[in-house]
mmJSON file of the N, C-alpha and C atoms, coordinates in Angstrom:
{"data_MODEL":{"atom_site":{
"group_PDB":["ATOM","ATOM","ATOM","ATOM","ATOM","ATOM","ATOM","ATOM","ATOM","ATOM","ATOM","ATOM","ATOM","ATOM","ATOM","ATOM","ATOM","ATOM","ATOM","ATOM","ATOM","ATOM","ATOM","ATOM","ATOM","ATOM","ATOM","ATOM","ATOM","ATOM","ATOM","ATOM","ATOM","ATOM","ATOM","ATOM","ATOM","ATOM","ATOM","ATOM","ATOM","ATOM","ATOM","ATOM","ATOM","ATOM","ATOM","ATOM","ATOM","ATOM","ATOM","ATOM","ATOM","ATOM","ATOM","ATOM","ATOM","ATOM","ATOM","ATOM","ATOM","ATOM","ATOM","ATOM","ATOM","ATOM","ATOM","ATOM","ATOM","ATOM","ATOM","ATOM","ATOM","ATOM","ATOM","ATOM","ATOM","ATOM","ATOM","ATOM","ATOM","ATOM","ATOM","ATOM","ATOM","ATOM","ATOM","ATOM","ATOM","ATOM","ATOM","ATOM","ATOM","ATOM","ATOM","ATOM","ATOM","ATOM","ATOM","ATOM","ATOM","ATOM","ATOM","ATOM","ATOM","ATOM","ATOM","ATOM","ATOM","ATOM","ATOM","ATOM","ATOM","ATOM","ATOM","ATOM","ATOM","ATOM","ATOM","ATOM","ATOM","ATOM","ATOM","ATOM","ATOM","ATOM","ATOM","ATOM","ATOM","ATOM","ATOM","ATOM","ATOM","ATOM","ATOM","ATOM","ATOM","ATOM","ATOM","ATOM","ATOM","ATOM","ATOM","ATOM","ATOM","ATOM","ATOM","ATOM","ATOM","ATOM","ATOM","ATOM","ATOM","ATOM","ATOM","ATOM","ATOM","ATOM","ATOM","ATOM","ATOM","ATOM","ATOM","ATOM","ATOM","ATOM","ATOM","ATOM","ATOM","ATOM","ATOM","ATOM","ATOM","ATOM","ATOM","ATOM","ATOM","ATOM","ATOM","ATOM","ATOM","ATOM","ATOM","ATOM","ATOM","ATOM","ATOM","ATOM","ATOM"],
"id":[1,2,3,4,5,6,7,8,9,10,11,12,13,14,15,16,17,18,19,20,21,22,23,24,25,26,27,28,29,30,31,32,33,34,35,36,37,38,39,40,41,42,43,44,45,46,47,48,49,50,51,52,53,54,55,56,57,58,59,60,61,62,63,64,65,66,67,68,69,70,71,72,73,74,75,76,77,78,79,80,81,82,83,84,85,86,87,88,89,90,91,92,93,94,95,96,97,98,99,100,101,102,103,104,105,106,107,108,109,110,111,112,113,114,115,116,117,118,119,120,121,122,123,124,125,126,127,128,129,130,131,132,133,134,135,136,137,138,139,140,141,142,143,144,145,146,147,148,149,150,151,152,153,154,155,156,157,158,159,160,161,162,163,164,165,166,167,168,169,170,171,172,173,174,175,176,177,178,179,180,181,182,183,184,185,186,187,188,189],
"type_symbol":["N","C","C","N","C","C","N","C","C","N","C","C","N","C","C","N","C","C","N","C","C","N","C","C","N","C","C","N","C","C","N","C","C","N","C","C","N","C","C","N","C","C","N","C","C","N","C","C","N","C","C","N","C","C","N","C","C","N","C","C","N","C","C","N","C","C","N","C","C","N","C","C","N","C","C","N","C","C","N","C","C","N","C","C","N","C","C","N","C","C","N","C","C","N","C","C","N","C","C","N","C","C","N","C","C","N","C","C","N","C","C","N","C","C","N","C","C","N","C","C","N","C","C","N","C","C","N","C","C","N","C","C","N","C","C","N","C","C","N","C","C","N","C","C","N","C","C","N","C","C","N","C","C","N","C","C","N","C","C","N","C","C","N","C","C","N","C","C","N","C","C","N","C","C","N","C","C","N","C","C","N","C","C","N","C","C","N","C","C"],
"label_atom_id":["N","CA","C","N","CA","C","N","CA","C","N","CA","C","N","CA","C","N","CA","C","N","CA","C","N","CA","C","N","CA","C","N","CA","C","N","CA","C","N","CA","C","N","CA","C","N","CA","C","N","CA","C","N","CA","C","N","CA","C","N","CA","C","N","CA","C","N","CA","C","N","CA","C","N","CA","C","N","CA","C","N","CA","C","N","CA","C","N","CA","C","N","CA","C","N","CA","C","N","CA","C","N","CA","C","N","CA","C","N","CA","C","N","CA","C","N","CA","C","N","CA","C","N","CA","C","N","CA","C","N","CA","C","N","CA","C","N","CA","C","N","CA","C","N","CA","C","N","CA","C","N","CA","C","N","CA","C","N","CA","C","N","CA","C","N","CA","C","N","CA","C","N","CA","C","N","CA","C","N","CA","C","N","CA","C","N","CA","C","N","CA","C","N","CA","C","N","CA","C","N","CA","C","N","CA","C","N","CA","C","N","CA","C","N","CA","C","N","CA","C"],
"label_alt_id":[null,null,null,null,null,null,null,null,null,null,null,null,null,null,null,null,null,null,null,null,null,null,null,null,null,null,null,null,null,null,null,null,null,null,null,null,null,null,null,null,null,null,null,null,null,null,null,null,null,null,null,null,null,null,null,null,null,null,null,null,null,null,null,null,null,null,null,null,null,null,null,null,null,null,null,null,null,null,null,null,null,null,null,null,null,null,null,null,null,null,null,null,null,null,null,null,null,null,null,null,null,null,null,null,null,null,null,null,null,null,null,null,null,null,null,null,null,null,null,null,null,null,null,null,null,null,null,null,null,null,null,null,null,null,null,null,null,null,null,null,null,null,null,null,null,null,null,null,null,null,null,null,null,null,null,null,null,null,null,null,null,null,null,null,null,null,null,null,null,null,null,null,null,null,null,null,null,null,null,null,null,null,null,null,null,null,null,null,null],
"label_comp_id":["MET","MET","MET","SER","SER","SER","VAL","VAL","VAL","THR","THR","THR","LYS","LYS","LYS","GLY","GLY","GLY","LYS","LYS","LYS","ILE","ILE","ILE","LYS","LYS","LYS","VAL","VAL","VAL","THR","THR","THR","LEU","LEU","LEU","VAL","VAL","VAL","ARG","ARG","ARG","SER","SER","SER","PRO","PRO","PRO","ILE","ILE","ILE","GLY","GLY","GLY","THR","THR","THR","ILE","ILE","ILE","GLN","GLN","GLN","SER","SER","SER","HIS","HIS","HIS","ARG","ARG","ARG","ALA","ALA","ALA","SER","SER","SER","VAL","VAL","VAL","ARG","ARG","ARG","GLY","GLY","GLY","LEU","LEU","LEU","GLY","GLY","GLY","LEU","LEU","LEU","MET","MET","MET","ARG","ARG","ARG","MET","MET","MET","HIS","HIS","HIS","GLN","GLN","GLN","SER","SER","SER","THR","THR","THR","VAL","VAL","VAL","LEU","LEU","LEU","GLU","GLU","GLU","ASP","ASP","ASP","THR","THR","THR","PRO","PRO","PRO","ALA","ALA","ALA","VAL","VAL","VAL","ARG","ARG","ARG","GLY","GLY","GLY","MET","MET","MET","ILE","ILE","ILE","ASN","ASN","ASN","ARG","ARG","ARG","VAL","VAL","VAL","ASN","ASN","ASN","TYR","TYR","TYR","LEU","LEU","LEU","VAL","VAL","VAL","LYS","LYS","LYS","SER","SER","SER","GLU","GLU","GLU","VAL","VAL","VAL","ALA","ALA","ALA"],
"label_asym_id":["A","A","A","A","A","A","A","A","A","A","A","A","A","A","A","A","A","A","A","A","A","A","A","A","A","A","A","A","A","A","A","A","A","A","A","A","A","A","A","A","A","A","A","A","A","A","A","A","A","A","A","A","A","A","A","A","A","A","A","A","A","A","A","A","A","A","A","A","A","A","A","A","A","A","A","A","A","A","A","A","A","A","A","A","A","A","A","A","A","A","A","A","A","A","A","A","A","A","A","A","A","A","A","A","A","A","A","A","A","A","A","A","A","A","A","A","A","A","A","A","A","A","A","A","A","A","A","A","A","A","A","A","A","A","A","A","A","A","A","A","A","A","A","A","A","A","A","A","A","A","A","A","A","A","A","A","A","A","A","A","A","A","A","A","A","A","A","A","A","A","A","A","A","A","A","A","A","A","A","A","A","A","A","A","A","A","A","A","A"],
"label_entity_id":["1","1","1","1","1","1","1","1","1","1","1","1","1","1","1","1","1","1","1","1","1","1","1","1","1","1","1","1","1","1","1","1","1","1","1","1","1","1","1","1","1","1","1","1","1","1","1","1","1","1","1","1","1","1","1","1","1","1","1","1","1","1","1","1","1","1","1","1","1","1","1","1","1","1","1","1","1","1","1","1","1","1","1","1","1","1","1","1","1","1","1","1","1","1","1","1","1","1","1","1","1","1","1","1","1","1","1","1","1","1","1","1","1","1","1","1","1","1","1","1","1","1","1","1","1","1","1","1","1","1","1","1","1","1","1","1","1","1","1","1","1","1","1","1","1","1","1","1","1","1","1","1","1","1","1","1","1","1","1","1","1","1","1","1","1","1","1","1","1","1","1","1","1","1","1","1","1","1","1","1","1","1","1","1","1","1","1","1","1"],
"label_seq_id":[1,1,1,2,2,2,3,3,3,4,4,4,5,5,5,6,6,6,7,7,7,8,8,8,9,9,9,10,10,10,11,11,11,12,12,12,13,13,13,14,14,14,15,15,15,16,16,16,17,17,17,18,18,18,19,19,19,20,20,20,21,21,21,22,22,22,23,23,23,24,24,24,25,25,25,26,26,26,27,27,27,28,28,28,29,29,29,30,30,30,31,31,31,32,32,32,33,33,33,34,34,34,35,35,35,36,36,36,37,37,37,38,38,38,39,39,39,40,40,40,41,41,41,42,42,42,43,43,43,44,44,44,45,45,45,46,46,46,47,47,47,48,48,48,49,49,49,50,50,50,51,51,51,52,52,52,53,53,53,54,54,54,55,55,55,56,56,56,57,57,57,58,58,58,59,59,59,60,60,60,61,61,61,62,62,62,63,63,63],
"pdbx_PDB_ins_code":[null,null,null,null,null,null,null,null,null,null,null,null,null,null,null,null,null,null,null,null,null,null,null,null,null,null,null,null,null,null,null,null,null,null,null,null,null,null,null,null,null,null,null,null,null,null,null,null,null,null,null,null,null,null,null,null,null,null,null,null,null,null,null,null,null,null,null,null,null,null,null,null,null,null,null,null,null,null,null,null,null,null,null,null,null,null,null,null,null,null,null,null,null,null,null,null,null,null,null,null,null,null,null,null,null,null,null,null,null,null,null,null,null,null,null,null,null,null,null,null,null,null,null,null,null,null,null,null,null,null,null,null,null,null,null,null,null,null,null,null,null,null,null,null,null,null,null,null,null,null,null,null,null,null,null,null,null,null,null,null,null,null,null,null,null,null,null,null,null,null,null,null,null,null,null,null,null,null,null,null,null,null,null,null,null,null,null,null,null],
"Cartn_x":[-51.992,-51.913,-50.689,-49.844,-48.693,-48.95,-48.57,-48.743,-47.39,-47.328,-46.068,-45.953,-44.794,-44.542,-44.231,-44.66,-44.357,-42.946,-42.564,-41.243,-41.409,-40.469,-40.452,-39.099,-39.123,-37.886,-37.667,-36.504,-36.169,-34.961,-35.048,-33.974,-33.599,-32.308,-31.818,-31.781,-32.581,-32.673,-32.066,-31.827,-31.166,-30.044,-29.026,-27.866,-28.184,-27.715,-27.925,-26.909,-26.011,-25.047,-25.812,-25.506,-26.151,-27.415,-27.813,-28.991,-28.551,-29.524,-29.165,-28.693,-27.921,-27.251,-28.227,-29.386,-30.321,-30.898,-31.032,-31.533,-30.464,-29.207,-28.122,-28.046,-28.274,-28.254,-29.409,-30.566,-31.702,-31.415,-30.776,-30.414,-29.454,-28.467,-27.526,-28.238,-29.181,-29.945,-30.791,-31.185,-31.933,-31.007,-29.701,-28.739,-28.346,-28.558,-28.254,-26.994,-26.04,-24.791,-24.478,-24.998,-24.705,-25.995,-25.857,-26.994,-27.511,-28.816,-29.51,-29.303,-28.83,-28.714,-30.063,-30.435,-31.711,-31.49,-32.377,-32.389,-33.833,-33.992,-35.308,-35.348,-36.318,-36.404,-37.755,-37.798,-39.061,-39.951,-41.239,-42.189,-42.545,-41.77,-42.004,-42.249,-42.827,-43.04,-41.736,-40.645,-39.367,-38.859,-38.967,-38.52,-39.409,-40.704,-41.616,-41.335,-40.978,-40.642,-39.403,-38.382,-37.171,-37.458,-38.3,-38.656,-39.434,-40.365,-41.131,-40.243,-39.227,-38.325,-37.536,-37.121,-36.276,-37.007,-38.32,-39.111,-38.699,-38.023,-37.569,-36.252,-35.645,-34.373,-34.538,-35.601,-35.752,-37.046,-37.069,-38.277,-38.565,-39.8,-40.133,-41.277,-41.248,-42.284,-42.41,-43.52,-43.749,-42.926,-42.195,-41.34,-41.963],
"Cartn_y":[-0.796,-1.522,-2.428,-2.284,-3.179,-4.219,-5.426,-6.518,-6.785,-6.693,-6.951,-8.434,-8.956,-10.372,-10.556,-11.687,-12.0,-12.531,-12.769,-13.305,-14.628,-15.536,-16.827,-16.983,-17.364,-17.654,-19.162,-19.572,-20.988,-21.297,-22.374,-22.781,-24.227,-24.501,-25.857,-26.59,-27.644,-28.351,-29.748,-30.293,-31.591,-31.452,-32.236,-32.172,-32.774,-32.132,-32.698,-33.793,-34.136,-35.208,-36.509,-37.212,-38.48,-38.362,-37.144,-36.968,-36.942,-36.987,-36.997,-35.611,-35.593,-34.374,-33.228,-33.513,-32.434,-31.807,-32.576,-32.014,-31.138,-31.559,-30.714,-29.416,-29.488,-28.28,-27.353,-27.904,-27.071,-26.369,-27.067,-26.454,-25.298,-25.506,-24.427,-23.279,-23.61,-22.592,-21.738,-22.303,-21.537,-20.674,-20.794,-19.978,-20.563,-21.861,-22.51,-23.343,-23.133,-23.878,-24.586,-24.086,-24.662,-25.048,-25.96,-26.366,-25.163,-25.059,-24.024,-22.626,-22.528,-21.244,-20.905,-19.639,-19.185,-18.139,-18.133,-17.086,-16.632,-15.377,-14.82,-14.593,-15.244,-15.223,-14.698,-14.219,-13.808,-15.036,-14.861,-15.955,-16.06,-16.865,-17.076,-18.561,-18.911,-20.326,-21.134,-20.524,-21.231,-21.576,-20.623,-20.85,-21.888,-21.794,-22.789,-24.193,-24.295,-25.591,-26.188,-25.352,-25.843,-26.27,-25.499,-25.854,-27.165,-27.354,-28.597,-29.791,-29.605,-30.702,-31.175,-30.249,-30.61,-30.359,-30.592,-30.285,-31.113,-32.229,-33.045,-32.54,-31.555,-30.988,-29.601,-28.896,-27.49,-27.259,-26.132,-25.642,-24.287,-24.048,-22.762,-22.118,-20.785,-20.02,-18.671,-18.03,-16.708,-15.692,-14.862,-13.873,-12.503],
"Cartn_z":[3.567,4.816,4.79,5.775,5.86,6.946,6.636,7.584,8.219,9.54,10.214,10.519,10.262,10.518,11.999,12.528,13.907,14.043,15.267,15.562,16.293,16.057,16.73,17.412,18.683,19.415,19.363,18.87,18.71,19.581,20.377,21.273,20.978,20.876,20.649,21.99,22.138,23.414,23.356,22.163,22.02,21.0,21.169,20.29,18.921,17.852,16.512,16.16,17.082,16.822,16.613,15.555,15.263,14.433,14.084,13.24,11.778,10.882,9.469,9.028,7.953,7.493,7.227,6.638,6.315,7.584,8.655,9.91,10.56,10.484,11.009,10.22,8.912,8.083,8.448,8.781,9.19,10.509,11.438,12.725,12.49,11.623,11.305,10.589,9.72,9.0,9.923,11.053,12.055,12.908,12.695,13.426,14.766,14.944,16.22,16.08,16.997,16.945,18.253,19.365,20.671,21.385,22.317,23.134,23.923,24.061,24.825,24.254,23.028,22.345,21.735,21.788,21.245,20.169,19.185,18.182,17.975,17.627,17.319,15.823,15.155,13.699,13.25,12.009,11.399,11.214,11.379,11.203,9.721,8.993,7.571,7.314,6.173,5.863,5.819,5.368,5.305,6.699,7.605,8.983,9.655,9.443,10.034,9.502,8.229,7.654,8.288,8.524,9.178,10.616,11.316,12.688,12.708,11.78,11.726,11.423,10.605,10.256,11.471,12.328,13.476,14.796,14.804,16.002,17.211,17.022,18.142,18.737,18.088,18.565,19.154,18.8,19.19,19.952,20.659,21.311,20.712,20.299,19.695,20.462,20.49,21.171,20.493,20.698,20.113,20.902,20.156,20.815,20.759],
"occupancy":[1.0,1.0,1.0,1.0,1.0,1.0,1.0,1.0,1.0,1.0,1.0,1.0,1.0,1.0,1.0,1.0,1.0,1.0,1.0,1.0,1.0,1.0,1.0,1.0,1.0,1.0,1.0,1.0,1.0,1.0,1.0,1.0,1.0,1.0,1.0,1.0,1.0,1.0,1.0,1.0,1.0,1.0,1.0,1.0,1.0,1.0,1.0,1.0,1.0,1.0,1.0,1.0,1.0,1.0,1.0,1.0,1.0,1.0,1.0,1.0,1.0,1.0,1.0,1.0,1.0,1.0,1.0,1.0,1.0,1.0,1.0,1.0,1.0,1.0,1.0,1.0,1.0,1.0,1.0,1.0,1.0,1.0,1.0,1.0,1.0,1.0,1.0,1.0,1.0,1.0,1.0,1.0,1.0,1.0,1.0,1.0,1.0,1.0,1.0,1.0,1.0,1.0,1.0,1.0,1.0,1.0,1.0,1.0,1.0,1.0,1.0,1.0,1.0,1.0,1.0,1.0,1.0,1.0,1.0,1.0,1.0,1.0,1.0,1.0,1.0,1.0,1.0,1.0,1.0,1.0,1.0,1.0,1.0,1.0,1.0,1.0,1.0,1.0,1.0,1.0,1.0,1.0,1.0,1.0,1.0,1.0,1.0,1.0,1.0,1.0,1.0,1.0,1.0,1.0,1.0,1.0,1.0,1.0,1.0,1.0,1.0,1.0,1.0,1.0,1.0,1.0,1.0,1.0,1.0,1.0,1.0,1.0,1.0,1.0,1.0,1.0,1.0,1.0,1.0,1.0,1.0,1.0,1.0,1.0,1.0,1.0,1.0,1.0,1.0],
"B_iso_or_equiv":[0.0,0.0,0.0,0.0,0.0,0.0,0.0,0.0,0.0,0.0,0.0,0.0,0.0,0.0,0.0,0.0,0.0,0.0,0.0,0.0,0.0,0.0,0.0,0.0,0.0,0.0,0.0,0.0,0.0,0.0,0.0,0.0,0.0,0.0,0.0,0.0,0.0,0.0,0.0,0.0,0.0,0.0,0.0,0.0,0.0,0.0,0.0,0.0,0.0,0.0,0.0,0.0,0.0,0.0,0.0,0.0,0.0,0.0,0.0,0.0,0.0,0.0,0.0,0.0,0.0,0.0,0.0,0.0,0.0,0.0,0.0,0.0,0.0,0.0,0.0,0.0,0.0,0.0,0.0,0.0,0.0,0.0,0.0,0.0,0.0,0.0,0.0,0.0,0.0,0.0,0.0,0.0,0.0,0.0,0.0,0.0,0.0,0.0,0.0,0.0,0.0,0.0,0.0,0.0,0.0,0.0,0.0,0.0,0.0,0.0,0.0,0.0,0.0,0.0,0.0,0.0,0.0,0.0,0.0,0.0,0.0,0.0,0.0,0.0,0.0,0.0,0.0,0.0,0.0,0.0,0.0,0.0,0.0,0.0,0.0,0.0,0.0,0.0,0.0,0.0,0.0,0.0,0.0,0.0,0.0,0.0,0.0,0.0,0.0,0.0,0.0,0.0,0.0,0.0,0.0,0.0,0.0,0.0,0.0,0.0,0.0,0.0,0.0,0.0,0.0,0.0,0.0,0.0,0.0,0.0,0.0,0.0,0.0,0.0,0.0,0.0,0.0,0.0,0.0,0.0,0.0,0.0,0.0,0.0,0.0,0.0,0.0,0.0,0.0],
"pdbx_formal_charge":[null,null,null,null,null,null,null,null,null,null,null,null,null,null,null,null,null,null,null,null,null,null,null,null,null,null,null,null,null,null,null,null,null,null,null,null,null,null,null,null,null,null,null,null,null,null,null,null,null,null,null,null,null,null,null,null,null,null,null,null,null,null,null,null,null,null,null,null,null,null,null,null,null,null,null,null,null,null,null,null,null,null,null,null,null,null,null,null,null,null,null,null,null,null,null,null,null,null,null,null,null,null,null,null,null,null,null,null,null,null,null,null,null,null,null,null,null,null,null,null,null,null,null,null,null,null,null,null,null,null,null,null,null,null,null,null,null,null,null,null,null,null,null,null,null,null,null,null,null,null,null,null,null,null,null,null,null,null,null,null,null,null,null,null,null,null,null,null,null,null,null,null,null,null,null,null,null,null,null,null,null,null,null,null,null,null,null,null,null],
"auth_seq_id":[1,1,1,2,2,2,3,3,3,4,4,4,5,5,5,6,6,6,7,7,7,8,8,8,9,9,9,10,10,10,11,11,11,12,12,12,13,13,13,14,14,14,15,15,15,16,16,16,17,17,17,18,18,18,19,19,19,20,20,20,21,21,21,22,22,22,23,23,23,24,24,24,25,25,25,26,26,26,27,27,27,28,28,28,29,29,29,30,30,30,31,31,31,32,32,32,33,33,33,34,34,34,35,35,35,36,36,36,37,37,37,38,38,38,39,39,39,40,40,40,41,41,41,42,42,42,43,43,43,44,44,44,45,45,45,46,46,46,47,47,47,48,48,48,49,49,49,50,50,50,51,51,51,52,52,52,53,53,53,54,54,54,55,55,55,56,56,56,57,57,57,58,58,58,59,59,59,60,60,60,61,61,61,62,62,62,63,63,63],
"auth_comp_id":["MET","MET","MET","SER","SER","SER","VAL","VAL","VAL","THR","THR","THR","LYS","LYS","LYS","GLY","GLY","GLY","LYS","LYS","LYS","ILE","ILE","ILE","LYS","LYS","LYS","VAL","VAL","VAL","THR","THR","THR","LEU","LEU","LEU","VAL","VAL","VAL","ARG","ARG","ARG","SER","SER","SER","PRO","PRO","PRO","ILE","ILE","ILE","GLY","GLY","GLY","THR","THR","THR","ILE","ILE","ILE","GLN","GLN","GLN","SER","SER","SER","HIS","HIS","HIS","ARG","ARG","ARG","ALA","ALA","ALA","SER","SER","SER","VAL","VAL","VAL","ARG","ARG","ARG","GLY","GLY","GLY","LEU","LEU","LEU","GLY","GLY","GLY","LEU","LEU","LEU","MET","MET","MET","ARG","ARG","ARG","MET","MET","MET","HIS","HIS","HIS","GLN","GLN","GLN","SER","SER","SER","THR","THR","THR","VAL","VAL","VAL","LEU","LEU","LEU","GLU","GLU","GLU","ASP","ASP","ASP","THR","THR","THR","PRO","PRO","PRO","ALA","ALA","ALA","VAL","VAL","VAL","ARG","ARG","ARG","GLY","GLY","GLY","MET","MET","MET","ILE","ILE","ILE","ASN","ASN","ASN","ARG","ARG","ARG","VAL","VAL","VAL","ASN","ASN","ASN","TYR","TYR","TYR","LEU","LEU","LEU","VAL","VAL","VAL","LYS","LYS","LYS","SER","SER","SER","GLU","GLU","GLU","VAL","VAL","VAL","ALA","ALA","ALA"],
"auth_asym_id":["A","A","A","A","A","A","A","A","A","A","A","A","A","A","A","A","A","A","A","A","A","A","A","A","A","A","A","A","A","A","A","A","A","A","A","A","A","A","A","A","A","A","A","A","A","A","A","A","A","A","A","A","A","A","A","A","A","A","A","A","A","A","A","A","A","A","A","A","A","A","A","A","A","A","A","A","A","A","A","A","A","A","A","A","A","A","A","A","A","A","A","A","A","A","A","A","A","A","A","A","A","A","A","A","A","A","A","A","A","A","A","A","A","A","A","A","A","A","A","A","A","A","A","A","A","A","A","A","A","A","A","A","A","A","A","A","A","A","A","A","A","A","A","A","A","A","A","A","A","A","A","A","A","A","A","A","A","A","A","A","A","A","A","A","A","A","A","A","A","A","A","A","A","A","A","A","A","A","A","A","A","A","A","A","A","A","A","A","A"],
"auth_atom_id":["N","CA","C","N","CA","C","N","CA","C","N","CA","C","N","CA","C","N","CA","C","N","CA","C","N","CA","C","N","CA","C","N","CA","C","N","CA","C","N","CA","C","N","CA","C","N","CA","C","N","CA","C","N","CA","C","N","CA","C","N","CA","C","N","CA","C","N","CA","C","N","CA","C","N","CA","C","N","CA","C","N","CA","C","N","CA","C","N","CA","C","N","CA","C","N","CA","C","N","CA","C","N","CA","C","N","CA","C","N","CA","C","N","CA","C","N","CA","C","N","CA","C","N","CA","C","N","CA","C","N","CA","C","N","CA","C","N","CA","C","N","CA","C","N","CA","C","N","CA","C","N","CA","C","N","CA","C","N","CA","C","N","CA","C","N","CA","C","N","CA","C","N","CA","C","N","CA","C","N","CA","C","N","CA","C","N","CA","C","N","CA","C","N","CA","C","N","CA","C","N","CA","C","N","CA","C","N","CA","C","N","CA","C","N","CA","C","N","CA","C"],
"pdbx_PDB_model_num":[1,1,1,1,1,1,1,1,1,1,1,1,1,1,1,1,1,1,1,1,1,1,1,1,1,1,1,1,1,1,1,1,1,1,1,1,1,1,1,1,1,1,1,1,1,1,1,1,1,1,1,1,1,1,1,1,1,1,1,1,1,1,1,1,1,1,1,1,1,1,1,1,1,1,1,1,1,1,1,1,1,1,1,1,1,1,1,1,1,1,1,1,1,1,1,1,1,1,1,1,1,1,1,1,1,1,1,1,1,1,1,1,1,1,1,1,1,1,1,1,1,1,1,1,1,1,1,1,1,1,1,1,1,1,1,1,1,1,1,1,1,1,1,1,1,1,1,1,1,1,1,1,1,1,1,1,1,1,1,1,1,1,1,1,1,1,1,1,1,1,1,1,1,1,1,1,1,1,1,1,1,1,1,1,1,1,1,1,1]
}}}
């Protein structure tokens, strides 16, 4: 039995300017560079951790 991983769509809704360095690195790690840019990522614990760290900067939804 193979378990298929879900997908999460992440959109940058606030600018990371003025945030701490590790939060800017998490935004870049999610593949977001511009405002209102979206990426679709695998639903893994690492991705969820990055989203939780910068939850005030991004909007996430099931893709």
